[in-house]
matplotlib code that plots the C-alpha trace (Angstrom):
import matplotlib.pyplot as plt

x = [5.8, 2.8, 1.6, 1.8, 0.0, -2.8, -3.2, -3.5, -5.1, -8.7, -7.9, -7.3, -5.4, -3.1, -2.7, -1.6, 1.0, 2.1, 2.7, 4.6, 6.9, 7.3, 8.3, 10.9, 12.2, 12.5, 14.9, 14.6, 16.8, 14.4, 11.5, 13.2, 14.0, 10.5, 9.0, 11.3, 10.6, 6.8, 7.3, 9.3, 6.6, 3.9, 5.9, 6.3, 2.7, 1.7, 4.5, 3.8, 0.0, 0.6, 3.1, 0.6, -2.2, 0.2, 0.7, -3.1, -4.1, -7.4, -7.7, -9.8, -7.0, -4.3, -6.4, -7.0, -3.3, -2.2, -4.9, -5.9, -9.4, -9.9, -10.8, -7.5, -5.6, -7.4, -6.3, -2.7, -2.7, -4.2, -1.7, 1.2, 0.1, -0.1, 3.3, 4.8, 3.0, 4.5, 8.0, 7.5, 7.8, 4.5]
y = [10.0, 7.7, 8.6, 12.3, 11.8, 10.0, 12.7, 15.6, 14.2, 15.1, 18.8, 20.5, 23.5, 21.4, 18.8, 21.5, 22.7, 19.1, 18.6, 21.9, 20.7, 17.3, 18.9, 21.0, 18.0, 15.4, 15.4, 13.2, 10.4, 10.3, 9.9, 7.1, 5.3, 5.6, 4.4, 1.5, 0.5, 0.7, -1.6, -4.1, -4.2, -4.7, -7.6, -9.1, -8.6, -12.2, -13.5, -10.9, -11.7, -15.5, -15.1, -13.1, -15.6, -18.4, -16.5, -16.5, -13.1, -12.9, -11.5, -8.7, -7.8, -7.9, -5.7, -3.2, -3.0, -2.7, -0.7, -3.5, -5.0, -8.4, -9.9, -8.6, -10.2, -13.5, -13.2, -12.5, -15.5, -17.8, -16.6, -17.1, -20.6, -21.3, -19.9, -22.0, -25.1, -24.4, -24.1, -27.1, -24.8, -25.4]
z = [23.3, 23.2, 26.6, 25.8, 22.5, 24.2, 26.9, 24.5, 21.3, 22.3, 23.0, 19.6, 21.0, 23.2, 20.5, 18.0, 20.5, 21.1, 17.4, 17.2, 20.0, 18.4, 15.1, 17.0, 19.0, 16.3, 13.4, 10.3, 11.8, 14.8, 12.5, 10.6, 13.8, 15.2, 11.9, 11.7, 15.3, 14.5, 11.5, 13.6, 16.3, 13.7, 12.2, 15.6, 16.8, 16.1, 18.3, 20.9, 21.0, 21.1, 23.9, 25.9, 25.3, 26.4, 29.7, 30.2, 28.9, 27.1, 23.6, 25.1, 27.6, 25.0, 22.8, 25.6, 26.3, 22.7, 21.0, 18.6, 18.6, 20.2, 16.8, 15.4, 18.3, 17.7, 14.0, 15.0, 17.3, 14.6, 12.0, 14.4, 15.3, 11.5, 11.0, 13.8, 12.5, 9.1, 10.6, 12.9, 15.9, 17.5]

ax = plt.figure().add_subplot(projection="3d")
ax.plot(x, y, z, "-o")
ax.set_aspect("equal")
plt.show()
């Protein structure tokens, strides 16, 4: 779904067709599941970003792979380190 969206979003005619097909293919339960998954990923992003940094990826690389900015990745990492320090997990 994400790959298809990225491929067509810059062509208004194809994008419109993509949205029509998406509306035909997804039901309300699908929408709820996708929205819930997106929220879960957003909530876990600090953990995900820190794990990637600990594996040696730069903030710029993580940003490029996730669609966030490098400064937002740095913020995620900082917040996750603070969360862990507060929980005694660091």
